[in-house]
C-alpha positions in Angstrom: 0.0 0.0 0.0 2.8 2.5 0.9 4.6 1.7 -2.3 1.4 2.2 -4.3 0.9 5.6 -2.7 4.5 6.6 -3.4 4.1 5.7 -7.1 0.8 7.4 -7.3 2.3 10.8 -6.3 5.7 10.4 -8.1 4.5 12.1 -11.2 6.4 14.6 -13.4 5.9 18.3 -12.9 4.7 18.7 -16.5 2.8 16.2 -18.5 1.6 17.1 -22.0 -0.1 14.5 -24.2 -1.2 15.1 -27.8 -1.6 18.8 -27.2 -3.2 20.7 -30.1 -4.2 24.4 -30.3 -6.1 25.8 -33.3 -7.0 29.5 -33.6 -10.1 29.9 -35.6 -11.9 32.8 -37.1 -14.7 33.3 -39.7 -12.0 33.5 -42.4 -9.3 31.1 -41.5 -7.9 28.5 -39.1 -4.3 28.3 -37.9 -2.7 25.5 -36.0 -0.3 27.0 -33.4 0.5 23.7 -31.6 0.2 20.4 -33.5 -0.1 17.1 -31.5 2.8 17.8 -29.1 3.7 15.4 -26.3 6.4 15.7 -23.6 7.0 15.5 -19.9 9.3 17.4 -17.5 10.4 15.8 -14.2 10.5 17.8 -11.1 13.6 19.9 -10.7 14.5 19.9 -14.4 15.5 22.9 -16.5 13.6 22.4 -19.7 13.9 24.7 -22.7 11.7 25.3 -25.8 13.8 26.6 -28.6 12.4 28.0 -31.8 11.8 31.1 -33.8 8.9 33.5 -33.3 5.7 31.8 -34.3 6.9 28.3 -33.6 4.2 27.7 -30.9 6.3 28.2 -27.8 4.2 31.0 -26.2 0.9 29.2 -27.0 2.3 26.1 -25.3 3.2 27.8 -22.1 0.0 29.9 -22.1 -1.9 26.7 -21.9 0.3 25.4 -19.1 -0.3 28.7 -17.3 -4.1 28.2 -17.7 -4.4 31.4 -19.8 -5.5 29.5 -22.9 -7.5 26.3 -23.3 -6.3 23.6 -25.5 -8.3 22.5 -28.6 -7.5 18.9 -27.7 -5.1 16.9 -25.6 -4.2 16.6 -22.0 -2.1 18.9 -19.9 -1.2 18.4 -16.3 1.0 20.4 -13.8 2.1 18.4 -10.8 -0.6 15.9 -11.6 -3.4 18.5 -11.8 -5.4 19.0 -15.0 -5.1 22.6 -16.2 -8.7 22.6 -17.4 -10.3 20.9 -14.5 -8.6 22.8 -11.7 -6.9 25.9 -13.1 -7.0 27.7 -9.7 -4.9 25.0 -8.0 -2.4 25.0 -11.0 -1.9 28.8 -10.6 -0.9 28.2 -7.0 2.0 26.1 -8.1 3.4 28.2 -10.9 5.2 31.5 -11.3 5.2 33.1 -14.7 7.4 35.8 -16.3 5.9 36.6 -19.7 7.6 38.2 -22.6 5.6 41.4 -22.3 6.0 43.5 -19.1 3.2 43.1 -16.5 4.2 45.3 -13.7 2.1 48.2 -12.5 4.4 51.2 -13.1 2.3 53.5 -10.9 3.2 51.4 -7.9 6.6 51.1 -6.1 8.7 47.9 -6.3 7.6 47.0 -2.8 3.9 47.7 -3.6 4.1 45.4 -6.6 5.5 42.6 -4.4 2.9 43.3 -1.7 0.0 43.2 -4.2 1.2 39.9 -5.6 1.5 38.3 -2.2 -2.0 39.4 -1.3 -3.4 37.8 -4.5 -1.9 34.5 -3.3 -3.3 34.9 0.2 0.1 35.2 1.9 0.1 36.4 5.5 1.4 40.0 6.1 4.5 38.9 8.0 5.4 36.3 5.3 4.8 38.9 2.5 7.1 41.4 4.2 9.9 38.9 4.9 9.7 37.4 1.5 9.7 40.8 -0.3 12.8 41.9 1.6 14.6 38.7 0.8 13.8 38.7 -2.9 14.4 42.4 -3.5 17.8 42.0 -1.9 18.5 39.0 -4.1 17.8 41.0 -7.3 19.6 44.0 -5.8 16.5 46.3 -5.7 16.0 46.7 -2.0 17.5 50.2 -1.9 14.9 51.1 -4.7 11.9 49.4 -3.0 10.0 52.7 -2.5 10.6 54.1 -6.0 7.9 54.0 -8.6 8.5 51.3 -11.2 8.1 53.9 -14.0 11.5 55.3 -13.0 13.2 51.9 -13.5 15.3 50.8 -16.5 14.3 47.8 -18.5 16.8 45.6 -16.7 15.5 46.7 -13.3 11.9 46.0 -14.3 12.9 42.5 -15.4 14.7 41.8 -12.1 11.6 43.0 -10.3 9.4 40.7 -12.4 11.7 37.7 -11.5 11.4 38.6 -7.8 7.6 38.9 -8.0 7.4 35.6 -9.9 9.2 33.9 -7.0 7.1 35.6 -4.3 4.7 32.8 -3.6 7.2 29.9 -3.6 6.3 28.4 -7.0 7.2 24.8 -7.8 7.3 25.6 -11.5 8.8 28.8 -12.9 7.7 29.5 -16.5 9.9 32.0 -18.4 8.7 33.3 -21.8 11.6 35.0 -23.5 12.6 36.5 -20.1 15.7 38.4 -21.3 14.6 39.6 -24.8 15.8 43.1 -25.5 18.3 43.2 -22.7 22.0 43.7 -23.1 24.3 40.7 -22.5 25.5 41.8 -19.1 22.0 42.2 -17.8 21.0 38.9 -19.2 23.8 37.1 -17.4 22.8 38.8 -14.1 19.2 37.7 -14.5 20.3 34.1 -15.1 22.4 34.2 -11.9 19.3 35.1 -9.9 17.2 32.4 -11.6 19.8 29.7 -11.1 20.3 30.7 -7.5 16.5 30.4 -6.9 16.5 27.0 -8.6 19.3 25.7 -6.4 17.8 27.0 -3.2 14.2 25.9 -3.8 14.6 23.0 -6.2 12.2 24.5 -8.7 11.4 23.2 -12.1 12.1 25.7 -14.9 10.4 25.9 -18.3 12.0 28.4 -20.6 11.0 29.5 -24.1 13.8 31.4 -26.0 15.5 31.9 -29.3 18.8 32.8 -27.5 21.0 29.8 -28.2 23.2 30.3 -25.2 20.2 30.2 -22.8 18.9 27.0 -24.2 22.4 25.5 -24.1 22.3 25.8 -20.4 19.2 23.6 -20.0 19.1 20.0 -18.9 17.0 19.2 -22.1 16.0 21.1 -25.1 12.9 20.7 -27.3 13.4 22.3 -30.8 10.0 23.5 -31.9 9.0 24.6 -35.5 5.6 25.3 -37.0 3.8 24.0 -33.9 5.6 20.6 -33.7 8.6 19.2 -31.8 11.3 18.3 -34.3 13.8 17.2 -31.7 14.1 16.7 -27.9 17.3 15.7 -26.1 20.1 17.2 -24.1 22.0 20.1 -25.7 25.2 17.9 -25.9 23.4 15.0 -27.6 21.6 17.3 -30.1 25.0 18.9 -31.1 26.7 15.5 -31.2 24.2 14.3 -33.7 25.7 16.6 -36.3 29.2 15.2 -35.9 32.3 16.9 -34.5 32.6 19.9 -36.9 30.8 22.4 -39.0 32.6 23.8 -42.0 32.1 27.4 -43.3 33.4 28.2 -46.8 33.8 31.6 -48.4 34.1 31.4 -52.2 33.7 33.8 -55.1 30.1 34.0 -56.3 30.8 32.4 -59.7 32.2 29.3 -57.8 29.3 28.8 -55.4 27.0 26.8 -57.6 29.7 24.4 -58.8 30.8 23.9 -55.2 27.3 23.0 -54.1 27.0 20.5 -56.9 30.3 19.0 -56.0 29.3 18.6 -52.3 25.8 17.1 -53.2 27.4 14.8 -55.7 29.9 13.5 -53.2 27.7 13.3 -50.1 24.2 13.0 -51.5 21.2 15.4 -51.3 20.8 14.7 -47.6 23.8 17.0 -46.8 22.4 20.2 -45.4 24.1 23.2 -47.1 23.2 26.5 -45.6 23.7 30.0 -47.1 25.5 32.0 -44.4 25.5 35.2 -46.5 28.4 37.4 -47.6 29.6 34.6 -50.0 29.7 31.9 -47.4 28.1 28.5 -47.1 28.2 26.0 -44.3 27.6 22.3 -43.8 28.4 19.6 -41.1 31.4 17.4 -41.7 30.1 14.1 -42.9 30.5 11.4 -40.3 32.7 9.2 -42.4 35.2 12.0 -43.2 38.2 11.7 -40.9 39.8 15.0 -41.8 38.2 18.4 -42.7 41.6 19.4 -44.2 41.6 16.6 -46.7 38.0 17.4 -47.7 38.8 21.1 -48.2 41.9 20.3 -50.3 39.7 18.3 -52.7 37.1 21.0 -53.3 37.0 22.5 -56.8 37.5 26.2 -57.6 38.8 29.0 -55.4 38.3 28.9 -51.6 38.9 32.3 -50.1 38.6 31.2 -46.5 37.6 28.2 -44.4 36.3 28.2 -40.8 35.9 24.9 -38.9 34.1 25.0 -35.6 32.2 22.8 -33.2 28.4 22.6 -33.8 26.0 24.7 -31.8 22.2 24.5 -31.5 21.6 26.8 -34.5 23.3 24.2 -36.6 21.0 21.5 -35.2 18.0 23.7 -36.1 19.3 24.3 -39.6 19.8 20.5 -40.1 16.2 19.8 -38.9 14.3 22.6 -40.6 16.5 23.9 -43.4 16.7 27.4 -42.0 18.5 29.3 -39.2 17.4 30.8 -35.9 17.2 34.5 -35.2 20.9 35.7 -34.9 22.1 36.5 -31.4 24.8 38.9 -30.2 26.6 36.3 -28.1 26.8 32.6 -27.2 27.9 31.1 -30.5 30.2 28.1 -30.3 33.9 29.0 -30.5 35.8 28.8 -33.8 38.7 26.4 -33.4 40.4 26.5 -36.7 40.5 29.1 -39.5 42.2 28.7 -42.9 42.7 31.6 -45.3 44.0 31.6 -48.8 44.8 28.5 -50.9 45.3 25.2 -49.2 
């Protein structure tokens, strides 16, 4: 009996089965999420990676009980989001892409209001607000109106507010979009500290590759579907050890593509990097990128060989790249220029 009870309550934090969401109007129908299934165990850092319009925000809006699914089952900590949305909301903290603070209130008043909504006693609200505002380095600005805050300060306050009621699941929808790299790093330090101290589950949506790279597992989402789900290391390893970027004169590019397809077959993903460059993963049976490059026809102006990153995985699976980022790309480990 005791074993049965333990198994009964040992469920994942998130369970999604055949989730579909269709937006309908009198003129058209659009499938935002198309038959998606996944689960996230308690304490995991899970990332949804994909471009704008992939279905990431719709998925988390259903998890947060803001939208209803067209079909499928969604549970948070074993609770059905449609049958008991109020109980689900007690267990989650949400930081949406769009700001949701009241800028006519002070930082402390925003925290206080949030705590009251969750029925927290006054003493707990006060103690919790002080702790969290200190954690995000806003305690000295607690009495200032939010409208006087910078974008980074507002984001830090939203993180503090999202943690106010001790959530078991923290949902982050593009939490650092529009922020400079230094502020993004600081915000992630706060989030990871909270995760360590309270053993929270984190669900992140992002198109910043370096943020998804820090997750325990990544689901790559495109046009409403999951096209891959694994650890970041396993996803990158699936491409092989290297990605090759070639710069050639324009008149040589078509013949080079034909040579590569003829040698390795049409399954080789060749991506146009712009500015006269193309890229492709080193085929698994090739032992040396140097030998491959030496055998290429025509003029090669430069060659860059680097380890794969998640953008390469996305290109391999979908045929197009993610939105460029200003940091976080994998390091280049060999560069050749001129004739080989």
